C-alpha positions as CSV (number, residue, x, y, z in Angstrom):
1,M,37.4,-35.2,29.3
2,P,35.2,-38.5,29.7
3,R,31.9,-37.9,29.1
4,R,29.1,-38.3,32.0
5,K,26.1,-40.5,31.3
6,R,22.7,-39.1,31.4
7,A,20.2,-40.8,33.6
8,A,17.9,-43.5,32.2
9,G,14.6,-41.8,33.0
10,S,15.3,-38.5,31.1
11,S,14.0,-38.8,27.6
12,S,13.1,-35.5,26.4
13,E,14.1,-34.2,23.1
14,N,15.9,-31.1,24.5
15,T,18.1,-33.1,26.6
16,E,18.8,-35.6,23.8
17,D,19.9,-32.8,21.5
18,S,22.1,-31.3,24.1
19,D,23.6,-34.6,25.2
20,F,24.4,-35.7,21.7
21,S,26.2,-32.4,21.3
22,A,28.2,-32.6,24.3
23,E,32.1,-31.5,24.3
24,H,34.7,-34.1,24.0
25,T,37.8,-32.3,23.4
26,D,40.3,-35.3,23.8
27,S,38.5,-38.1,22.1
28,S,40.1,-39.8,18.9
29,E,39.0,-40.1,15.4
30,N,37.6,-43.6,16.0
31,E,35.7,-42.4,19.2
32,T,34.3,-39.5,17.0
33,Q,32.7,-41.7,14.6
34,A,31.3,-43.5,17.3
35,F,29.7,-40.9,18.7
36,Q,28.3,-39.8,15.5
37,S,27.0,-43.4,14.8
38,T,25.3,-43.2,18.1
39,R,23.7,-39.8,17.2
40,L,22.3,-41.4,14.0
41,T,20.9,-44.3,15.7
42,R,19.4,-42.6,18.5
43,S,17.5,-40.3,15.8
44,S,16.6,-43.1,14.0
45,L,14.9,-44.7,17.1
46,R,13.0,-41.7,17.5
47,L,11.9,-41.7,14.2
48,S,10.9,-45.2,14.6
49,R,9.1,-44.7,17.6
50,N,7.2,-41.7,16.1
51,S,6.2,-44.0,12.9
52,Q,4.8,-46.7,15.3
53,D,3.0,-44.5,17.3
54,S,1.7,-42.7,14.3
55,K,1.1,-45.4,11.4
56,Q,2.0,-48.7,13.4
57,R,4.6,-49.7,10.8
58,V,8.4,-51.0,11.6
59,V,10.9,-49.5,9.5
60,H,13.4,-52.1,8.6
61,E,16.1,-50.2,7.0
62,D,16.8,-47.5,9.7
63,S,16.2,-49.9,12.8
64,P,18.0,-48.9,16.0
65,P,21.0,-51.0,17.3
66,R,20.2,-53.9,19.6
67,T,22.1,-55.2,22.6
68,P,23.7,-58.7,22.5
69,T,20.7,-60.1,23.9
70,G,18.6,-58.8,21.0
71,N,16.8,-55.8,23.0
72,V,16.4,-52.4,21.6
73,P,18.6,-49.8,24.0
74,S,15.9,-47.7,25.8
75,S,17.9,-44.8,26.8
76,E,21.6,-43.5,26.7
77,S,22.8,-45.4,29.6
78,D,22.1,-48.6,27.8
79,I,24.5,-47.5,24.9
80,D,28.0,-48.0,26.0
81,V,30.2,-44.9,24.5
82,S,33.6,-45.4,24.3
83,S,35.8,-43.0,26.4
84,P,39.4,-41.7,25.6
85,N,40.9,-44.2,28.3
86,V,39.6,-47.3,26.3
87,S,42.3,-48.4,24.0
88,H,41.9,-48.2,20.2
89,D,41.4,-52.0,19.5
90,E,38.6,-52.0,22.1
91,S,36.9,-49.4,20.5
92,L,37.0,-50.8,16.9
93,A,35.6,-54.1,18.4
94,K,32.5,-52.5,20.1
95,E,31.9,-50.5,17.0
96,L,32.2,-53.8,14.8
97,S,30.1,-55.5,17.6
98,L,27.1,-53.0,17.3
99,K,27.2,-53.0,13.6
100,E,27.1,-57.0,13.3
101,S,24.2,-57.1,16.0
102,S,22.2,-54.5,14.0
103,L,22.9,-56.4,10.5
104,A,21.8,-59.7,12.5
105,H,18.4,-58.4,13.7
106,R,17.5,-56.7,10.7
107,P,14.8,-58.8,8.8
108,K,16.0,-60.5,5.6
109,R,14.7,-59.9,2.2
110,R,12.5,-62.3,0.9
111,R,14.0,-64.1,-2.0
112,F,11.8,-65.5,-4.5
113,H,12.6,-69.0,-3.8
114,E,11.3,-68.6,-0.3
115,S,8.2,-68.8,-1.6
116,Y,8.6,-72.7,-2.2
117,N,8.3,-75.2,0.3
118,F,11.4,-77.5,0.0
119,N,9.6,-80.3,1.8
120,M,7.9,-81.0,-1.6
121,K,9.2,-83.1,-4.3
122,C,8.5,-83.8,-7.9
123,P,6.6,-86.7,-8.4
124,T,8.9,-87.7,-11.6
125,P,11.6,-90.5,-10.7
126,G,14.9,-89.3,-10.5
127,C,14.0,-85.8,-10.5
128,N,15.5,-83.4,-8.0
129,S,12.7,-80.7,-8.5
130,L,15.3,-77.9,-10.0
131,G,14.3,-75.6,-12.7
132,H,11.1,-75.2,-14.3
133,L,9.6,-75.9,-17.9
134,T,9.1,-71.9,-18.4
135,G,12.7,-71.3,-17.5
136,K,11.5,-68.7,-15.2
137,H,11.2,-70.3,-12.1
138,E,14.4,-71.9,-9.8
139,R,12.0,-75.1,-8.6
140,H,9.0,-77.2,-9.7
141,F,6.7,-79.5,-7.8
142,S,4.5,-81.2,-10.4
143,I,4.7,-83.0,-13.7
144,S,3.5,-79.8,-15.9
145,G,6.8,-78.0,-14.9
146,C,9.4,-80.7,-14.9
147,P,11.9,-80.7,-17.6
148,L,13.0,-84.0,-17.0
149,Y,9.4,-85.2,-17.6
150,H,9.5,-83.2,-21.1
151,N,12.7,-84.7,-21.9
152,L,14.8,-81.3,-21.6
153,S,17.4,-80.0,-19.4
154,V,17.1,-76.9,-17.0
155,D,19.7,-75.0,-19.4
156,E,17.6,-76.1,-22.5
157,C,14.4,-74.6,-21.0
158,K,16.4,-71.2,-19.9
159,V,17.7,-71.0,-23.6
160,K,14.1,-71.5,-24.9
161,V,12.4,-69.0,-23.0
162,S,14.9,-66.5,-24.0
163,S,14.6,-67.1,-27.8
164,R,10.7,-67.1,-27.4
165,E,10.9,-63.9,-25.6
166,K,13.0,-62.4,-28.5
167,H,10.7,-63.8,-30.9
168,L,7.7,-62.4,-29.1
169,E,9.3,-58.8,-29.0
170,E,10.2,-59.1,-32.9
171,R,6.7,-60.0,-33.6
172,T,5.1,-57.2,-31.6
173,L,7.3,-54.9,-33.0
174,S,6.3,-55.8,-36.6
175,Q,2.7,-55.8,-35.9
176,R,3.2,-52.2,-34.7
177,Q,4.9,-51.1,-37.8
178,D,2.1,-52.8,-39.9
179,E,-0.5,-51.1,-38.2
180,N,1.1,-47.8,-38.8
181,Q,1.7,-48.6,-42.5
182,N,-1.9,-50.1,-42.9
183,S,-3.9,-48.2,-40.8
184,S,-6.3,-47.0,-43.4
185,R,-6.9,-50.3,-44.8
186,P,-9.7,-52.4,-42.8
187,Q,-9.2,-55.9,-44.0
188,G,-6.6,-58.1,-45.9
189,H,-3.3,-59.5,-44.7
190,T,0.0,-57.7,-44.7
191,E,3.0,-58.6,-46.9
192,R,5.0,-59.6,-43.8
193,Q,1.9,-62.2,-42.8
194,L,1.9,-63.5,-46.4
195,R,5.8,-63.9,-46.2
196,Y,5.4,-65.8,-42.9
197,K,2.6,-68.2,-43.9
198,E,4.7,-69.2,-46.8
199,K,7.6,-69.9,-44.9
200,V,5.3,-71.8,-42.3
201,T,4.1,-74.0,-45.3
202,E,7.5,-74.5,-46.6
203,M,8.7,-75.7,-42.9
204,R,5.7,-78.3,-43.1
205,R,6.6,-79.5,-46.3
206,K,10.2,-80.3,-45.5
207,R,9.4,-82.4,-42.5
208,N,10.3,-86.2,-42.9
209,A,7.2,-88.1,-42.5
210,V,8.9,-91.5,-42.3
211,P,10.9,-92.0,-39.0
212,Q,14.4,-93.0,-39.3
213,K,15.7,-96.4,-37.7
214,E,17.5,-94.6,-35.2
215,Q,14.4,-92.7,-34.1
216,K,12.7,-95.6,-33.9
217,D,14.8,-97.4,-31.8
218,K,15.1,-94.4,-29.5
219,R,11.5,-94.1,-29.0
220,T,11.2,-97.9,-28.5
221,E,14.1,-98.0,-26.0
222,Q,12.4,-95.0,-23.8
223,R,9.0,-96.5,-24.0
224,Q,10.5,-99.9,-22.6
225,S,12.6,-98.0,-20.1
226,H,10.3,-95.2,-18.5
227,V,6.9,-96.5,-19.4
228,S,4.6,-93.5,-18.4
229,S,7.1,-91.8,-16.3
230,L,8.5,-89.7,-18.9
231,E,6.5,-88.0,-21.9
232,P,7.0,-89.5,-25.2
233,L,9.8,-88.2,-27.7
234,L,7.9,-86.0,-29.9
235,E,10.7,-85.2,-32.4
236,N,9.7,-85.7,-36.1
237,I,6.4,-86.6,-35.3
238,T,5.1,-83.2,-36.9
239,S,6.9,-80.2,-38.2
240,D,9.8,-78.3,-36.1
241,Y,7.0,-75.4,-36.4
242,D,4.1,-77.2,-35.0
243,L,6.0,-79.0,-32.3
244,E,7.5,-75.1,-31.2
245,L,3.8,-74.4,-31.1
246,F,3.1,-77.2,-28.8
247,R,6.0,-76.4,-26.4
248,K,4.9,-72.8,-26.2
249,A,1.5,-73.7,-25.2
250,Q,3.1,-76.4,-22.5
251,A,5.2,-73.5,-21.0
252,R,2.4,-71.2,-21.1
253,A,0.0,-73.4,-19.2
254,S,2.8,-74.4,-16.7
255,D,3.4,-70.9,-16.0
256,D,-0.2,-70.3,-15.5
257,L,0.0,-73.1,-12.8
258,E,2.6,-71.7,-11.1
259,K,1.3,-68.1,-11.0
260,L,-1.7,-69.6,-9.3
261,R,0.2,-71.4,-6.7
262,L,2.1,-68.5,-5.9
263,Q,-1.1,-66.6,-5.3
264,E,-2.3,-69.5,-2.8
265,Q,-4.9,-70.7,-5.3
266,V,-3.0,-73.8,-5.8
267,T,-2.2,-75.9,-2.5
268,E,1.5,-76.7,-1.3
269,G,2.4,-79.9,0.7
270,G,-1.4,-80.8,1.9
271,N,-2.4,-82.1,-1.4
272,M,-5.9,-80.9,-0.6
273,I,-8.4,-80.1,-3.4
274,K,-10.3,-77.2,-2.1
275,T,-13.0,-77.1,-4.6
276,I,-14.6,-79.0,-7.7
277,V,-16.4,-77.5,-10.4
278,F,-19.4,-80.0,-10.9
279,G,-21.6,-79.5,-13.8
280,R,-22.9,-76.1,-12.7
281,F,-22.0,-76.2,-9.3
282,E,-18.9,-75.0,-7.6
283,L,-18.4,-77.4,-4.4
284,D,-16.3,-76.7,-1.3
285,T,-14.4,-80.1,-0.3
286,W,-14.4,-81.4,3.2
287,Y,-12.0,-84.0,3.2
288,H,-8.8,-85.2,1.7
289,S,-9.2,-87.8,-1.2
290,P,-6.4,-89.8,-2.8
291,Y,-6.2,-88.3,-6.0
292,P,-3.2,-88.7,-8.3
293,E,-0.5,-86.1,-7.1
294,E,-0.3,-83.8,-10.1
295,Y,-4.0,-83.4,-9.6
296,A,-4.2,-83.0,-5.9
297,R,-1.8,-80.4,-6.3
298,L,-4.1,-78.1,-8.1
299,G,-6.4,-77.1,-5.4
300,R,-9.3,-77.1,-8.0
301,L,-10.5,-80.2,-10.1
302,Y,-12.9,-79.8,-12.9
303,M,-15.1,-83.1,-13.4
304,C,-17.8,-84.3,-15.7
305,E,-20.9,-84.8,-14.2
306,F,-21.8,-87.7,-16.3
307,C,-18.5,-89.7,-16.6
308,L,-17.1,-88.3,-13.6
309,K,-13.4,-88.0,-15.3
310,Y,-11.6,-85.3,-13.6
311,M,-9.5,-82.7,-15.4
312,K,-6.9,-80.1,-14.9
313,S,-8.7,-76.9,-16.3
314,Q,-11.8,-75.5,-17.5
315,T,-10.6,-75.5,-21.2
316,I,-10.0,-79.2,-20.9
317,L,-13.4,-79.9,-19.5
318,R,-15.1,-77.9,-22.2
319,R,-13.7,-79.9,-24.8
320,H,-14.5,-83.1,-23.1
321,M,-18.0,-82.1,-22.8
322,A,-17.9,-81.2,-26.7
323,K,-17.1,-84.9,-27.1
324,C,-18.5,-87.1,-24.0
325,V,-21.4,-89.1,-25.0
326,W,-22.4,-89.9,-21.4
327,K,-25.7,-88.4,-20.1
328,H,-26.4,-91.2,-17.3
329,P,-24.5,-93.4,-15.3
330,P,-23.5,-96.8,-16.9
331,G,-25.4,-100.1,-15.8
332,D,-29.1,-100.8,-15.5
333,E,-31.9,-98.4,-14.9
334,I,-34.0,-100.3,-12.0
335,Y,-36.2,-97.5,-10.7
336,R,-37.8,-94.6,-12.3
337,K,-40.4,-92.5,-11.0
338,G,-40.8,-88.9,-12.5
339,A,-37.4,-87.3,-12.8
340,I,-36.0,-89.7,-10.3
341,S,-34.0,-92.5,-11.4
342,V,-31.6,-95.0,-9.8
343,F,-28.9,-97.4,-11.9
344,E,-27.4,-100.3,-10.7
345,V,-23.8,-100.1,-11.5
346,D,-21.5,-103.3,-11.3
347,G,-17.9,-102.3,-10.0
348,K,-16.3,-105.1,-12.0
349,K,-18.1,-104.4,-15.4
350,N,-17.7,-100.4,-14.9
351,K,-14.4,-100.2,-13.0
352,I,-13.1,-97.0,-13.8
353,Y,-16.8,-95.2,-13.5
354,C,-17.0,-96.6,-9.8
355,Q,-13.1,-95.6,-8.9
356,N,-14.1,-92.1,-10.0
357,L,-17.3,-92.2,-8.1
358,C,-15.3,-93.6,-4.8
359,L,-12.7,-90.7,-4.9
360,L,-15.5,-88.1,-5.3
361,A,-17.1,-89.7,-2.3
362,K,-14.1,-89.3,-0.2
363,L,-13.9,-85.6,-0.6
364,F,-17.0,-85.3,1.8
365,L,-16.6,-88.6,3.8
366,D,-14.3,-88.9,6.5
367,H,-14.3,-92.7,7.4
368,K,-14.3,-93.9,3.6
369,T,-11.6,-96.2,3.2
370,L,-12.6,-98.0,-0.4
371,Y,-11.2,-96.3,-3.5
372,Y,-9.7,-98.7,-6.0
373,D,-11.0,-102.2,-4.9
374,V,-14.6,-101.7,-6.3
375,E,-15.1,-105.2,-8.1
376,P,-17.0,-106.9,-5.3
377,F,-19.4,-104.1,-4.7
378,L,-22.5,-102.8,-6.5
379,F,-23.4,-99.4,-6.7
380,Y,-26.9,-97.8,-6.8
381,V,-26.8,-94.2,-8.3
382,M,-29.8,-91.9,-7.9
383,T,-29.9,-89.1,-10.6
384,D,-32.3,-86.3,-11.3
385,A,-33.4,-85.9,-15.0
386,D,-33.6,-82.8,-17.1
387,H,-33.4,-82.0,-20.9
388,T,-29.4,-82.1,-20.6
389,G,-29.2,-85.3,-18.7
390,C,-29.3,-87.4,-15.6
391,H,-27.4,-85.4,-12.9
392,L,-25.7,-87.2,-9.9
393,V,-27.9,-86.8,-6.6
394,G,-26.3,-89.5,-4.8
395,Y,-25.5,-93.1,-4.2
396,F,-24.8,-95.9,-2.0
397,S,-22.8,-99.1,-2.4
398,K,-23.0,-102.7,-0.8
399,E,-21.1,-105.8,-1.3
400,K,-22.3,-108.6,-3.7
401,N,-22.1,-111.2,-1.0
402,S,-22.3,-109.5,2.6
403,F,-21.6,-111.8,5.2
404,L,-23.0,-109.9,8.2
405,N,-26.2,-108.8,5.9
406,Y,-25.1,-105.1,5.5
407,N,-27.3,-103.7,2.8
408,V,-25.0,-100.4,2.7
409,S,-21.3,-100.2,2.8
410,C,-21.2,-96.3,1.8
411,I,-23.7,-93.8,1.3
412,L,-23.2,-90.4,-0.1
413,T,-25.6,-87.5,-0.8
414,M,-24.1,-84.6,-2.9
415,P,-23.6,-81.4,-1.2
416,Q,-26.1,-79.4,-3.5
417,Y,-28.8,-82.0,-2.7
418,M,-28.6,-82.2,0.9
419,R,-31.2,-81.3,3.3
420,Q,-33.9,-82.0,0.6
421,G,-34.9,-85.4,1.4
422,Y,-32.7,-87.3,-1.1
423,G,-30.6,-89.0,1.5
424,K,-33.7,-90.7,3.2
425,M,-34.9,-91.8,-0.1
426,L,-31.4,-93.5,-0.5
427,I,-31.8,-95.4,2.7
428,D,-35.6,-96.3,2.0
429,F,-34.3,-97.6,-1.4
430,S,-31.6,-99.9,0.2
431,Y,-34.1,-101.2,2.6
432,L,-36.7,-101.6,0.0
433,L,-33.8,-104.1,-2.1
434,S,-33.4,-105.8,1.5
435,R,-37.3,-106.6,1.6
436,V,-37.4,-107.9,-2.0
437,E,-34.5,-110.2,-1.1
438,E,-36.6,-111.3,2.4
439,K,-33.4,-110.2,4.4
440,V,-33.0,-108.1,7.3
441,G,-30.5,-105.4,6.6
442,S,-28.2,-102.8,8.3
443,P,-25.5,-100.2,7.3
444,E,-21.7,-101.0,7.7
445,R,-20.0,-99.3,10.6
446,P,-18.6,-96.8,11.2
447,L,-21.3,-94.2,9.8
448,S,-20.3,-90.8,9.4
449,D,-22.0,-87.9,11.5
450,L,-24.1,-86.8,8.9
451,G,-25.0,-90.7,8.0
452,L,-26.0,-91.3,11.6
453,I,-28.3,-88.5,11.7
454,S,-29.9,-89.5,8.5
455,Y,-30.3,-93.2,9.7
456,R,-31.7,-92.4,13.2
457,S,-34.2,-90.0,11.6
458,Y,-35.4,-92.7,9.2
459,W,-35.4,-95.4,11.7
460,K,-37.8,-93.3,13.9
461,E,-40.1,-92.1,11.0
462,V,-40.4,-96.0,10.0
463,L,-41.2,-97.1,13.5
464,L,-43.7,-94.1,14.2
465,H,-45.4,-95.2,10.9
466,Y,-45.6,-98.7,11.8
467,L,-47.0,-98.0,15.2
468,H,-49.5,-95.6,13.8
469,D,-51.0,-98.3,11.5
470,F,-50.6,-101.3,14.2
471,Q,-53.9,-102.0,15.5
472,G,-53.3,-105.1,17.6
473,K,-52.7,-105.4,21.3
474,E,-49.2,-107.3,21.3
475,I,-46.4,-106.6,19.1
476,S,-42.6,-107.9,18.8
477,I,-39.6,-106.3,17.8
478,K,-39.1,-109.6,15.5
479,E,-42.1,-108.9,13.6
480,I,-41.2,-105.0,13.4
481,S,-37.9,-106.3,11.8
482,Q,-39.2,-108.7,9.4
483,E,-42.0,-106.1,7.9
484,T,-39.5,-103.3,7.8
485,A,-36.2,-105.2,7.0
486,I,-34.4,-103.1,9.5
487,N,-32.1,-105.0,12.1
488,P,-33.5,-105.6,15.8
489,V,-30.5,-104.0,17.2
490,D,-31.2,-100.7,15.7
491,I,-34.9,-101.0,16.3
492,V,-34.1,-101.4,19.9
493,S,-31.7,-98.3,20.1
494,T,-34.2,-96.2,18.3
495,L,-36.9,-97.2,20.7
496,Q,-34.6,-96.4,23.7
497,S,-33.8,-92.9,22.1
498,L,-37.6,-92.2,21.8
499,Q,-38.2,-93.3,25.3
500,M,-40.8,-96.1,24.0
501,L,-39.1,-99.2,25.4
502,K,-39.5,-100.1,29.0
503,Y,-38.6,-103.1,31.3
504,W,-41.4,-103.9,33.7
505,K,-41.9,-107.6,35.7
506,G,-39.1,-109.0,33.8
507,K,-40.2,-108.3,30.3
508,H,-39.6,-105.5,27.8
509,L,-42.9,-103.2,26.9
510,I,-43.1,-101.2,24.0
511,L,-45.0,-97.9,24.8
512,K,-47.1,-96.3,22.0
513,R,-46.6,-92.8,22.8
514,Q,-49.3,-90.8,21.0
515,D,-47.8,-87.7,21.5
516,L,-44.7,-88.4,19.1
517,I,-46.9,-90.1,16.6
518,D,-49.2,-87.1,16.3
519,D,-46.2,-84.7,15.9
520,W,-45.1,-87.2,13.0
521,K,-48.6,-86.9,11.2
522,T,-48.2,-83.1,11.4
523,K,-44.6,-83.1,9.9
524,E,-45.5,-85.8,7.2
525,A,-48.4,-83.4,6.1
526,K,-46.7,-80.4,5.7
527,R,-43.8,-82.2,3.8
528,G,-45.7,-83.9,1.6
529,S,-45.2,-87.2,-0.4
530,N,-42.4,-85.9,-3.1
531,K,-39.7,-87.4,-1.7
532,T,-40.8,-90.8,-1.1
533,I,-39.9,-94.1,-2.9
534,D,-42.6,-96.1,-4.7
535,P,-42.0,-100.0,-4.4
536,T,-44.2,-100.4,-7.7
537,A,-41.6,-98.2,-9.7
538,L,-38.8,-101.0,-9.0
539,K,-37.9,-103.2,-11.7
540,W,-35.4,-105.3,-10.3
541,S,-34.5,-109.0,-9.0
542,P,-32.0,-110.2,-6.6
543,P,-28.8,-111.3,-8.5
544,K,-28.1,-114.9,-8.6
545,G,-26.3,-116.3,-5.9
546,S,-27.1,-113.9,-3.2
């Protein structure tokens, strides 16, 4: 007897239970299985709905079957239950289609390798990014985890990690035994430790200190063919024991970096450095900077605030700081007043320092395009000195021979010193050099957003100060330009923004607005004179040929 279909609107639990227990006397064995699976799926649908209402959670394992369009059936009328008149093959086909649709829409389990971005590639030439130095991961995207770079194969890395884990288990077990046997003895080495020490000493003694001719030829060949793309061959440089210790340290460091990457503390794909550790400050970066790829992937860089070298970890930085002899920028100190100093650094003489300075600046500047071609530029680095050294406050650079008389090519105040008056000090110092050179200067365009705000504020203060001290009746923009070294175009644009420039009877007139001058005097009195440049403290003469 064919089963009747219930209306779509009836959804009470009692009717559902009675529906699913309806009589079906002449059904086949397959039909019975279909009814049972339908009952299970209806009950699982009811459970999943209750779970969503109470906990707002989706149950993946017991999800209801879906229709071929991908929708969940809302009532029994949406589920096509086979009748006795339907053939055996058709009922099997429908049952299989229901199972396939439910499997197709079931969420896939996330495998480990799906956490990788497969668009990324290892920077080592010829590497396919498969395997990992630790032997625990399927892929790698940096030199630190590249087996090829370390002159190893993927299988060798897997064998090494298994032997290291076995050795670690044996060592842990032996240490526990020693602790149990010698729990009463507070100090001294155990017999096992003494035997192990003798074994290590013997291994180091057996090392052949003189490399054979084949090894020399092999190293020379690798050095010529791969230059710096692969790690140098380390065999027979030291004992096998020390080499294995070094390999373990490499694998452990690489594993730590991989864990950070999986925790999303290391960036993928974007090569964006998120933070830098600079002295006692940790700074969030604003823009992308073209650091080498193996450093850019880390997400965080550690920098020496004196020589500006960048490193991968806190440990490397700490060791570097213990050996670094720099306490101030290279070059000549041309200005000092109190704790503030300015150093003139030639890009040709101190190329590495200036390149590192440009890479650092790009993290906070959007329009900067100069990174490596630093030889035609002079860099003026401002520092704040204390008992530990001269700390970088900011800098500006300018061309040695500028055709358009630009006195600034790039200017930056470090984020930790912003909004403290140091930006205007840098701008004022650049115009002080232009006045000494008896030239009219202007910053190179385009200016960054913060740079434009700083320059407009500086031009406004200089013009108001000049008009406050001016006692004559007639004034010209040319005279202002010659005395302040500000370009006439910048003077006109500033006067227009202050509404102090009017056109009357065919002439441009400068209006001396006393209200603006009074406001400037009030702010100047509150601010004080701590963050100003003293021209008498400058010890500098223009370079020859400028």
